[in-house]
N, C-alpha and C positions, 0 to 999 in steps of 0.2 A: 344304698344312699346315706342312712344314718349313720351305718358302720363308718363311713367316711367321714363321714361329719366328725362324729364321736373320734375318731383317730388326727382329726386336724385338732381339733382343740386340747386334745393332751399333748402334742407339738406344741400348741401356743401359751398354754399353762406354764407357769415354773414347775418346777420337779420337789424343792423342798419344801416341807409343812407348814414352814412359819409362814413364805411368803403365800401359800394357799388360804392358811386361815387368816391371813393379812385382808385378802382378797375377798374373800366370804362376810367381813365385818366391814370393810371400807367401802366397799361395791354398794350395798344398798344405801349406805349416807350419802355414798358420792350422788345417786344416784335420783335420790329424794332432794338432795339440796336443789340437780338442774332441775327436776320437774318443778318445786316450788319457785325456782327463778323465772322458769318460762310461764308459769302461769301469773305469776306475780307482774312478769317485765308485761307481759302479753294486755292481761285484765285490769289492770290497778295504773302501771307507769305511764303505759301510753297512752292508756285514754287520759290520764291526770295532765300528761303534756297536751294533748290538743286539746285539750278544752281549755286550757291558760293558753297556750298560742290562739287559739280561736279569740277568745274574749280580749287579750292584747292586739290583735290586728283589728278589731273591732274597732276598739279606742282609735288607732290608728287612723283609719278609715273615718271616722269623727271629725280627728281632727283637719285631714283632706277636705271633709267636706265645708268644714266651717272655713276655712281659711278662703275657699271658693265663694262662699257665699255671704261671710260678714269678716270681711277684713279689719274693720274700726274695733272689735273690741278682740280680737285674736290675742293684742300683749295679757292683755284678764286671763283669757281662757290659759295662755301658754305658763304663765305664772301661775295658774291656779293648778294646772298638771302637772311644777314643777313641784310644790309646795306639797301635793297630797297623795303623789304619786312617783316623786322624784324623776319624773322627765327632766333630759336637756333638749329641748327643739330651737332646731335653728332654719331659717329658710335663706338660699342660697341661688345663684344660675348655675352653679359648677356644674359639672357633667360625670357620668359615674365611673369609679375609676375602670384601668382595662383589666386588672385581676381581677376571679373572681375569690370572694372572701369565705365564702360557703365549706365545708370539710363533708367529703364524699360522704363516711361511714357514721357521722352523730347523728342519731334521732331526735336531737334538741333542732339541729340543719335540716334536716329531712322534714321534721314535723310543720317547722317555719316558714319554709320551701313554700310546703303545700298550703298553706292557709294565706300566704300574700301569691301567690301566681292564682288563685280561685278569687281572690278580692279584688286585686290590684291589678291582673294583666301580665303576659310576658312583657319582657325589659322597662322595666315601670318600677323594681325595685332595684335596691343590691342591701345585702346586708355583711354582718359579718359579728363571728359570736367570739373566736382567736384575739382579733386584734389585742380589746379591755379584759383581764382580769376577773371585775365581777359589771360587765356592762357589754351589754349589746347594740353593736352600732345598725342603724337602719337607715336607709335612703330612699324617699317617696317622690316619684316623678310625677306634679300636679301643671300637668299646661308648661313653662315653659321655666318653673320655678323646682326647686327639689327642694324639700321638706327632708332634714337629719333628725334623727329621732337619737339620744343616749338613755337606753331602758335598763334597768336592775335585769339581771340576769334570774332573779326567783319569779319573774313574772312571765318567762318562758320555759324554763323548767322547774319542775316540781318539786325535783330533789338532785344531789351528784351522783353519777353513776359510778364513781370510782366509790364511793362512800356507801352504796347498795350492794356491790361490789363486796367490798369486805366486809360486813356485814354479815352476805349470805357462805362466804368461803371460812373466814373463821371460824364457826363452831365446827364445821366440818374438820380443819384442820389438827385443831383441839381435841376431838375425838377421835382422830386417825392418830394423834400423839398416844392417848391414853391406851390405845387398844394397842400400839405398839409393844406399851410398857407391860401390858397385862400378855399379850403372844410371847412375849419374849420371859419371860417367868413361867410357861405353861408350857413351852418347847424346849426347855434347857434341860430337865428331867431326861425328855427325850433322846437328845443329843448325847447326853452323858451315858443313859442306855447303849448307844448305836456303837460309840467310842469303848464303854467296856466291852461287848459284844467280839468288835473289830479287832482287840486286844488278845481278849479270851481265844478266838479264833487262830492267831499268831504264836499261839501257845504260850501268850506270857501269865502270870497268876493274876487273879482281880482279887486284891484281899481285901484294899480299902473303899467297896462298892459299899452306895448306901441308897436304899429307895427313897426318893421323893419326889412331888408335884400329885397330882390331885389320884383319885381313888386307884382309877382304873390305870395309869400307868405305874404306879404303886404294887399294885397287883403282879405285873407284866416283868418288873423287876425283880420282886419276892422270888417270881418263878425261876426268873434266868438268875439269880444265885442260889437259886438250890440245885438244879440244873449244874451247874461251874462245879459245884460240890460236889455232886454225886459224878461226875465227869475225873475231876481230878483226884477223890478216892479212887475209882476205878486203876486210872491209870498208875497211879503211885502203888496199889495192890500187883498188878502187872510186872512194875516194873523191880519191884521186891520180891514178887517171887519168882520172875528171869536170876533175878543176882542172888538169892537165895539158893536154887538149885544152882547156878555157877559155879561158885563160892563152894558146895558141900562137895563138887564131884572134883574138886581140884584136889582135894585131901588123898582119895582112895590112886587119883591118877601118880601125884607124887610117890604115894609107897610103889606103885607096880615100878616108876621110874626105878626104884633103888633097889629092888628084886630083880631089876632085866639088868644092872648095872654088874648085879653080881654072880653073873650065869657065867658060865662057861663057855657055852654055848655063843659064840658072838654073832655067828647068823641070825638067826633067829632070834637073837635080842636086837640086833639093827631091825628086822625087820617087826618086830614090835612095838620099837620104840618110833618106829614113822609113823603108826596108829595113834599109836600115845598122842606124840605131836600133833598129829590133826584133830584128834578127839579137845586137845587143849587150844587150839586154832579155833572151833567152833565154839566153845567155852567163852574164846575173848568176843567172839563176833557175837554171841546171847550178851554180853557186858555192855559192847558197845551199844547194842539195840537200845538194852535198859537204859542207860546212861542219857541219851535223845529224851527220856522221859522225866530227867531230876530239874531240878528247879534252877534258873540260871537268869540273874537280874539283865536286862534288858539296858543298854546303855548304845549310845553313839560309836561306832565302829567305823572309821577310816580302810573302806574297802583295797582299794591302793597297794598302802600299806599291809594290810593280811594278804594279798596278793602275793608281796614282796619276800613276808617271813616264811611265807611256807616255800616260795622256791629258793630261799638260802637254805634253809631245814632239809630240803629235798640234794641240792649241792649234786646235780647232775647235767652232764651236759647236755642228755637231748631236749632238757625242759629250757623253754624261753617266754618273758613275758614281756609284752608288749603292748604300748602307749598305759606305761606305768606309772607314769605323769598325771591324769585327772585325776583330780582332786574330787573325789566322791565317800560323801558319809550318808550313813542310814543309820537306822533302827536296829538295834538285833543283838543277838548272842553269841559274841566271840566264838567262845571255845564252840557251839554247835555248828557256825559258819565255817570254821577251819577244819571240823571233822568231817564237812559233809567236802569240801574244794580237796583238802587232803585225798578221801575217800578216791573220786573221782582221777584226781592226778596222777595216783598209784596204780590206777588197774590202767591210764594210758601210759606210764612209764613199763608197767610189768608187760601187756601185749602191742607197743609204739613198736617199731626198729629202729629209725633211728633221729624220728621229730616226733614232739608234743609242743605245741602252740599253745600259751594261753592269750587271750586278748581282751580291754575291756574297753567296753565303748558306753557313749556318758547319751540316753535318751530324753524324753521327753516325760522330765521326773523318774524314771526309770535307769539298772545300769546293766547293763546286758553283758555277761561273761560267756566267750567261746573258749572250749579246751578240744585241738583237734590233733588228733593222733594218723599213724602213718600204718596201722595194726591190719588185723583180718577185718575191722569192722564186725558188726552184728545185723542178722536178717528184718530187712525193715518191719515184717511180721513178728518180730518177737519185741518192737519200741518197748509194745505197751507193758507185757508181760515181764520185761526184766527188773519192770518197779514192784514185781507183786512178792510182798516176803517167803524165803524158802524156796524161789525159783530158781531153778540151775538151767543155764544153757547145759544141749550136746556137742554141738556144733565144736568149728576151731577155735574161735574164742568163747571162754565163760569168761566171766565176770567173777565169778566164785568158786573155780577149782578145786578150792582148798576150804570152803568156807562152808556157809550154811543157806547161803545167799537172799541177805541181808542188807548187802552193801548198801546199794544202790535203793532199794527200801527206807534205808536209815536217810539217803540225800534226797530223797523224793519228800519226808515226812519234815525235816528242817527245814527245805527252800520253802513249799508249800505253808511253814507255819511264821514265815516272814512276809506272808503275802505274795510269793515269787511263783514262778513256774518254772520246770526243767522238763526239755525237750532232746530228741536224739534224732540225729542224721546224718548222711555220711560226708566227710570232710573233702579236703578241696586234696589230700593225699590221700583218697580213696576209701579211709579208713571212720575211725567214728568222731562224728563230730556232737561235743554234751553242749547245749545252751540255755546259761542260767536268764533271767532274767528277775530282778530284785526292785521292787519301789523304794524313794529316797524319798 
């Protein structure tokens, strides 16, 4: 039971820290104001209005009894009330109006109706609190005559409801506005830290990050900055090591090529040259893997334009690009994205028979790039393995027959660093389908 209630409350509560903190600050203030309003309204305002209304109705009853018993001194009596209490009194034989002047949801009308009904009985009174701005019109039936009163509203209501509501809500609104200002300043460092973590997770270098905010947030930001620098240093060392090894091995390979060129046994020379070329291709793969960790600025990339450029550079009849006119712009590293798309398209062109289709779709804040071919494909149970570094397939289709198994590992690293994902599947031509999703 409590578990279900807890999940329901989590569903109702806002997800962002700023709004949750605002509820923590504003909810007690609002609840306190509601309680004070209810207590004041019930114990003070209603009771005061009730006493004032009862006193007024008692005066009206006194005037009505004087009119019945002593009509000779009536003028003096009405003049005294007019001068001392600002009453306007008139006597006629008119009937009550056909419409009701009462307001159903007005506390003042309810209180006045209750006292008039208990004092004069049903159908012997009529009143309107809205006909005049500063006065209440009351009519009392006395025999065949009707006594009309114009009474100041101050004698019916102790204070204005609007004024009371204003003074109870205005402090709450003022306090909430002040809380908003402070909460915004307190959550801004957290938002800044989250953006820096997101940027770092996409492979961008975070150089201009500075800790700010409260002591706890500053400590978290400082530790994040230290962690990011350690990871960057480790990645740079790995890239430098691979680049250095690959560069150093090029020199003896070049000497071997020169020595083979001078050999008279051409059959042996040709076989050894093939081995050396394969070793050189491996070194190029190592260098390409090292380049994925190199620093590149993030800029706005026109995805359709980038794919058009790649298609034109390949200049292959088997390659077709669909929906290339869609305007999709995203934040990314153009050289890295170009390298990943070229790697996949090159594999499709190498192992596809006659068709390699590239299609672009625009979704909800995401771009979907689909690359399909009609080649032998990849076994479904190997979809995850081909993204592992140095993994090579032994089946009919090996994406790295002459490489070291870093092609798709590089592609996945680039796509994931841009906040996207890559999936493999079976194409409509019974070949390989590569689906890439990137946010924009």
